[in-house]
N, C-alpha and C positions, 0 to 999 in steps of 0.2 A: 678315782671318781666313783661316787656311789652309783648303784644301779639306777638307770633312768635319768641321770643328770645330762644336761645339754652339752653338745659338742662346742668347745670354746670358740671354734672358727665359723660357727654356723650363721651368725647374724650381724657382726660388726659393720659390714658394708651398708646394710639397710639402716642401721642406727646412725651412721655418719651423715646420711642424707638430711637429718634434722639438726645436727650440730647442737645438741641439747645437753650433752654430758657436762656435769659440774657447773650448771647454770644456777642462779639463785632461785629460791622458791617463787612460785607464781600462784596467784589467788585462784585462777581457773582450775588448775590441777588440784590444789588443796581442797577446794570446795567439792570436787567430784569424789575425792577420797573420803571426806567427812560424810557426804551423802551416802556413799556405798556402805560405810560402817553403820550408819544410822538405819538404813533399810535392812541390812543383814543382821542387825542386832549384835554386832561384835565391838570389841573394845579398840581394835587397831585395824589399819589398812594402809596400803602403799600403792603407788604407781612404780613398778619395778622395770628397769631397762637392763637388758643383758648385754654386757660389753665382752671384750675378748677374755678378760681374766677376772671379772667382777660383775656383781649386780649392783646397780646404783639406783637409789630411790629419788625420783623426781619430786614426788610428794609423799608424805608419811604422816600418820596420826597414831599416837599411842605407842610409839617405838622411838628410842633414842638413836638408833643406828642410822647412818646415811648410806651405807653400802656394806656388802659382805663379799667374801671371796666366792668364786664361782662354784667351788665344790660343795658349798653349803647352801646354795641358792635353791630354795624350794620352788620358786617361780620358774627356774630353769626347766623343770619338768613340763610346765605348761607350754613353754616355747618349743621344747623338743618334740612334744606330741601334738602341738597346735590344737589343743582341745581344753575344755573346762576340766579342772581337777578339783575335787572336793575330798578332804580327808577329815572324817569325823573326829578321830583321835590320833594325833601324830605319834603318840607314844606306842600305839599298837600297830602302826604301819611299818613294815620292814624297810621301806625306802627312807623313812625319816626318824626311826626310833633312836638313832645315835647322832642325830644332827645337833650341834652345839646350841642352836636356837631353841631346841626342844628340851634337851637335858640340862641346859644352863639358862640363865636369864636371857631372854624374858620368858622362858618356860612356856612356849607356845604349845597348844593342844589341838585347836581347830584351825583348819585352813581351807579357803576356797579361792581359786584364781581363774580369771578369764583371759584368754590370749588377746594381745594388742596386734591385730592384723592390719598391716599397712600395705601400700602398693609395692613396697620393697621387701615384703615378707613379715613374719611375726618377730617382733623385736623385744617383747616384754609381756607383762601381765598387769592387770588391775586385780589386786588381791586383798582379801579381808581375813583376819585371824583373831583368835581369842585365847586367853590362858585357860579356858575351860573347854572340855570336849563338848561337841554338839551332836548328840545322837539324832539320826535321821537327816542331818545336814541342812541345807537351805531348802526353803519351800520353793515351789515352782515360780511364784511371784517374785521372790527374792533373787532367784537365779536369773530370771528374765530381766529384772531391773539391773542386775550386775552386768549383764551382757550389753544392755543399752548404754550404761555408763562407760563401759569399755570402748564402745564405738565413739562416744563423745570425747574420750581421751584421744583417740586416733584423729578425730576431727580437729582437736586443738593442735596436735602435732602437724597435721597437714596445713593448717592455717599458718603455723610457724614457718614451715618450709616454703610456702608460697610467699609469705611476707619477706623471708630472706631472699628469695629469688627476685622479688620486686625491688628490694633494697639494692641487690647487686646490679640489677638492670639500671636502677636509678643512678647508682654510682658510676656504672659504665657510661651511661649517656651524659651524666654531669661531667665526667672526665673528658668525654669526647667533645662536649660543648665548650668546655674550658680550654681545650687544646687545639680545636680546629681553627683553620685559617679563615673560615667564613664568619661573618658577624652574626650574632644571635640575640634576639630579644624575646622576652615574654611580657605581654602587656594586656591590658583590659580596656575594651572600648568604653567611651563616655557618651551617654545619650542625653538628649534634652527631654522635656516633659512629653513631647510627642513621639519619643522613641527614635528620633533621628540622631545618627552618629555625628559628633562634631569634633572629637579628639580621641586620643588614647593616653593611658597612663602606664608608664614603665614599671614593671614588677621585677624584672631581672635582665641583665645584659652580660655578655661574656667579654673576656679580654680583647678578642678580635674586634668587637664593636668599638672599644676604646681606641684600638690602633687605627681602624678605618676612619673614624670620625674625630679623633683627637679630643674626646670628651671623657673625663673620668666617670667610672660607673657610679661612684658616690654622688656625682652631680646629676645623675639621670634617674635613679631609683625614686619612685613616687612623684616624679615630675611628669608633666604632659608633653606630648610631641611639640605642641605650639609654644610651650615654655622654653624648650631647648632650641627649637628652630622657628622663630617668629617669621610669619609670612610664608611658611612652607606650603607647597601646592596642595590644594584640596584633594587632588587625585590620589595622593598617598593615603589619606584617611579613607577615601572611598574604596581603595583596594582592600584594606583591612576589613571594612564593613562588608564588602562583597564576600570575602572568604568566610566570615562568621555567619552572615545571613543565609548564604547558599550552602553552608556546611561542606565546603570543598576547597582544596588548595587553589590559590590564584597566583600565577607567576607573572613576572614583569621584567622589563628592561626600561629604565626610566631615569631621568635626570633630576637631581635636586638643584634647582637653579640657584638657590641661595648659596650653595657651596660650589656651583659650576662643576659638579662631578656626577658621573653616571654610575648606576648600580643595577645589578641583576640578582634576582632572588625569588622567593616564594613565601606567601602568607599561608599559614596553616591554622584552621580552626581547632581550638582546644576544648571549648565548652563553656557555657555560661558567660558569654561575651569575652572570654579570654582567647588570645591567639598567640602564636609564635611566628617569628620571622627569621629566616636565614638569608643572608645576602653576601655578595662580594662586589668589590668595585671593578667596573669595566671601563673606566674613563679612558685608559690608554688604548684599549681595544676599539672602543667607539671612535676615538680620535683617529686611529690608524685606518679604520674603515672609511671615515669621512675623507681623510687625505687621499686614499686610493680612488674613491669615487670622484674627488675633486680633480685628480690628475687626469682621469678619463675625460671629464667635462672640459678641462683646460685644453686637452688635445683637440677636442671638437672645435672649440673657439678659435684656436690658433690655426686650424686647418681651413675652416670655412669662412672666417671673416676677412674681407679684402682690405677694408680701410684700417690703417695702422692705429689711428687714435681710438676708433671704436673697439678695435681688437684689444688694445691695452686696457680700456675701461672695463670691458666684459671679463677680461682675464683677472683683473683685480677683484671683481665681485666673486669670481669662482674661488680665488685664493683666500679671500677674507672669510667666506662662508665655510670653506673646507677646514680652516683653523679655528672656526668659531670666534674669530677676532672681532674687534670693534671698528677697525679701519684698515683698509688696504689701498694703497695708491702708488703712484709712479712719479718720479721726479728726474729731470735732466740736469746733469752736472755742468758747471762751467769748466773751462780748460784747466784752471788751477785748483779745482775742487775747493773753492771758497764759498760758492753759493749753490743753491738747489732750487730749481723752478718746478714746483709741484702741481700736478693736475688734481682735479677734484676727486677722481677715483671713486672708491666705494666706501660707505660707512653705515653703521647701524643708526637708527633714528635716535636723535638726541646728541650725536657727536657734532661738534662745531666744524665749520668748513675749514679745510686746510689749504685750499688753492692759493697759490701765491709764490713769492720768491723769498728764500730764507738764507741768512748767513749762518754757517756752521758754528762760528765762534760765539754766536749769541746763545747757543744751546749747550755749551760745555766744550770739553776737550775731545772733539770727535775726529778732527781731520787726520790726526796721526794714524788712526786705525784705517780710515778710508784711503789715505795715500798709499798705505801698504797693500791695498787691494783686498783687504779682509772684510768679512761681514761685521757690522756693528751690532753686538748683542747686549742688551741691557734688561735685566730682570726687573729692576725698579729704579726709576730715575732719581728717587729720593735717597737711595742708599748707595748707588753706584758713584764712585769718586769722580768719574768723568763728567757727571751731570748734576751731582747734588747741589753744587753752588749756583747752578743756572736752571733750577727746577721750575721757576715761575713760568717760563715760556712753554715748557712741556705741559704743565698743569693747565695752562690756558687752552691747550689743544686736547685736554683730557687724555693724555698719553702717559702711562706709567710703565707698562711693559713694552719694550720697543726693540725692533730688529730692522736693520737696513742691509739689504743684499745687493752687492754691486752687479750691474749689467754691463757687459763689455762689448766693444765693437772695434775690430781691427787691433785687438790686444790692449785696448785702453778703456778704462772705466768711463762710461759716458752717461750712466743713469743709475738710479737706485730704486729698488723695489722696497717700499716701506710697509710694515705691518705693525699696528698699534693695538694694545689692550688698555682699557681705561682703568685697570687694576694691575697690581704686580703680577707678573707671569714668569714662572720658571721655565725657560726655554729648554726643551729636551733635545737630545742629539738627533732623534728621529724627525722632529719638526724642522730643525735647522737643515738637515740633509734634504728633506722634502722641499724646502724653500729654495735651496741651491738648485735642485733638479728643476723646479718650476722656472727659476730665473734663467737657467740654461736654455730651456725650451722657448721661453719668451724671447731671449736673445737671438736664437736661430730664426724664429718666426719673423721678428722685426727685420733682421738682415735679409730674409727671403723676400719680404714685402718691399723693402727698399730696392732690392735688385729687380723685382718685378716692375716697380715704378720706373726705374731707370731703363729697363728693357722696353717698357711701353713707349717711353720717349724716343728711344732709338728706333723701334719699329714704326712709330708714327712718322719719323723722319724718312725712313726707308720707303714707307708707303707713299708719302708725299712725293718723293723723288720718282718712284715707279709710276705713279699717275702722270707725272710730268713727262716721263719717258714714253708712256703709251700715247700721250697726246702728241708728242713729237713724231712717234711712229705713224700715227694716223695722218698727220700733216704731210710727212714725207711720202707715205703711200698714196695719199690723195694726189700729190703733185706728180709722182712717178707713174702711177697706174691710171691717170685720168684718161689717157687715150688708148691704153692697152686693154682695158676691161669695159664691158658694157656698164651702163649706169646702174642696172639692177645688181650685177655681180659686185660692183664696187660698194654699193650700199650694204649688201649682205656681209662683205668683208669688214666694213667699218663697224657694223652692229656686233659682229663676233668679238672684235677688239673691245667694244664697250662692255659686253658680257663678262669678259675676263676682268675688266676693271671693277665691275660691280661685285664679282665674286671676291676679288682681292679686298674691296672695301668691307665686305661682310666679315672676312677673316680677321680684320683689324678693328672691328666695331667695338666688341666688349672684352674679348681677350684675344691673345695672339696665336691660338693653337687650333681653333675650330669655329665652324659656322653652323647655324641651325638649318636643317633641310627645309623646313616649312618657310622660314624667312627668305631663304635663297629663291625658292620657287615663286613666292608671293612678289618679291621685288622684280623679278623678270617679267611676270605677268602685268605688274603695275606699269612698268616702263612701256609695255606694248599696249597699254590702256585696255587690257582685256581681263583685269582682275575681277570685275563684277560678273563676268560670264563664266567664271571658273570656280568650282567648289573644291576646296582642299580639306583633307582630313588625315590624321595620323599622329602618332606619338612624337615627342620631341626627340630628334635624332641629331647628334652632333657629328659633323663631317670633318675629317682631317683636311689638311690644306690641299693636297693633290686631288682628293675626292671632290672637294668643293669646286675646284676649277673645272674638272671634267664634267661634273653634274651641271654646272652653270651653262657650259657649251651645249650639253645634251638638251636641257629644257629650252634654251633659246632656239635651238634648231627645230624642236617639236612645235614650239609656239609659232615660229615663222611659217612652217609648213601648214599649220592649222589656219593661220590667217590667209594664206595664199590659196590653198586647195581644200582645206578641211572645214570643220564645224564653225570656226571663227570667220569664215569667208562669207557667211550668210547671217542676217540679223538674229534669227532664232536659234542659232547653234550654241551649244554649251560643251564644256569639258569637265569631267570629273577626274580628279587626281587624288589618289589615296596611297598610303604606304603603311607597312607594318613589319614587325620582326617575326619571322616564322622560326620556331624552335625545331632544330633537327639534331640528329645524332652527331656529336662532335662540335656543335656550336649553333649559332643562329644565322639567319639569312634575311637581309633586307629585300623586300619586294615592293616595288613602286609600280602602280597601275595607272595607265593613261587611257581614258575612255571618252571618245568624241560622240556627241548625240545631236540629233536634229539638224545635221548638215548633209552635204552631198555624200553619195556612196563612195567608199574608199576604193582606190585602184592602185595596184602595185606599179611603181614607176617603171617606165620602159627601159630607161638607162639610169644607172646610179652615179651621182656626182659626189663631190666632197661632203655635202650634207648627209647623204645616205651613209657614207662611210663613217662619218662622225657619230651618227645614231647607232650604228652597229657596234661601236666601241663600248657602249653601255655606260654604267655609272662610274666605273673606275678604270675604263679602258681594257677590261678583260672579257667583254662580251656579256653573255647572260641576257640576250635580248630576244623577245618573241613579239613579232608584228602580225596583226590580224586585220586584213582588209575586208571589212564587212559592209553590208548595205546601209546600216545605220551610221557608219563612220569608222574611223581608224581606232583600233584598240591595241595597246602595247603593254607588255610587262617587262620590267627591268629587274634583274636579280644580281645581288653581290653579297659577298661574305660580310656580315654585320661588323665583325671585329676589324676587318681590313678597311672598311669604309670610314670607320671612326678614327683610325690611326694613320691612314695613308695620306 
């Protein structure tokens, strides 16, 4: 290597950043070389780039060579020193006097080169040369101009690098868009004369868009949204307009009712009324969420509704809405599964009534499946071989997608749960499983209600017989004790028996497990004709059967005493009765307060009889009684564990 030549490993890495070696001529570089030669008054010029083993000319004027070996590259000295080099006569400079470019054609004599300084280092030079020596070299103006032109060469190189980076990014994103699972569109808003958005026009869609919507890209490009989806909801157009007008992403989870499919995605503003949209279908997810919500709602209906017919009707509404179906109803089978008696059930607006009695054979070959105890699943009655020949009846009902789920009782199919779509419907395994689950729950709820109805009949009969028994006990007691007891004692004994009967009636009034405390007290006061002189207040408390009996006897005894000795024995006397649940550590406690007002002063009994002992037992026979004999009348507090009083 001649003295001052560049190290061959010094700059290739920086040069590679521009990927420019061996590229065709470009006018921008050629014009800068021509301008440099013109300003410097030389015959030739080059943009020289230093590679590992050569110098290559991106642009050249007045020289036929496109490259030279690195050992003879005069521009290499510019790179190695990173400075301007001027040689007035190459023949007289010891660094170049033996260079083939000097001693042989093109016989160069003058040289001036300016380094090309890039962010990656100095990678070459902008040089001018001439076959004649130039004593004094370049003028200051020429040298300054050559430096400015060198910087413009670097600017062109940077533009190239940035353009390549942009192209690579574009390729990356285009590859990503073309291969991603989400659908993608690029579109432009369409506005009316007043600037209001009324549609958009597709510019580009990706393959996933085709897969999601089943429409070829060629059929979408340059078409409008309303061309492809007539009647599409205006909300979709509004979302795109919102993203563009507000210059921000707008996300959505929304249904295309025309397709009966749900999508989730985001509109992104691109500029100048253009926007992009990425989306994925969430129909299955939305349907699963609706089914889960429906199952919860169904549980509430089956738990709370007491009437079987109302319960079935409400359950069908929940099932139909959960599946986004057009009809859901319930029908009872005859013994031989030949006919089905269908209730009105639930249906969307516009569906014809289905209430009535139907023969299965009038609607196709259905009985074989139903006799086997299997669900009847039909995606489209027009194409299913079991129903295609008998489709007229189905079409009259506006039923295309159909499923019938058996409901069993005592191991036998007794009814069908029917769900209809007015269009073909591909029944999924998740939907069928969910319907079987719903049918099982409905089956259990119906059986429970039937059992409750039967139990109510049995309990009513027991209650009737118990009332007759109590009446007989009263009659026998009256005959037996007529001479053994005083008239007053006998009357009180009979009244206590009547209180037991009233408590028993309350227990069997609306359900067979509990009575309401307020109703129990009010009835006893009403029987004593004292209800208008007593004020009751407190929350609804349900009493267990034993608690109702003991509380009835307690209130009756307190009322009797008030009528004989207390506030109710005088015209102006009154009684306040209130109750509440007091929260305590470990649970709650029912507190019932009895306050007599405007009656005679209360005095403690001299001796305690059966009535006093009865009062001391309290609400559930476990005590918790506080009696206060005060000048304004008797006050009493009765306490009992709230949980026990409701279940005892």
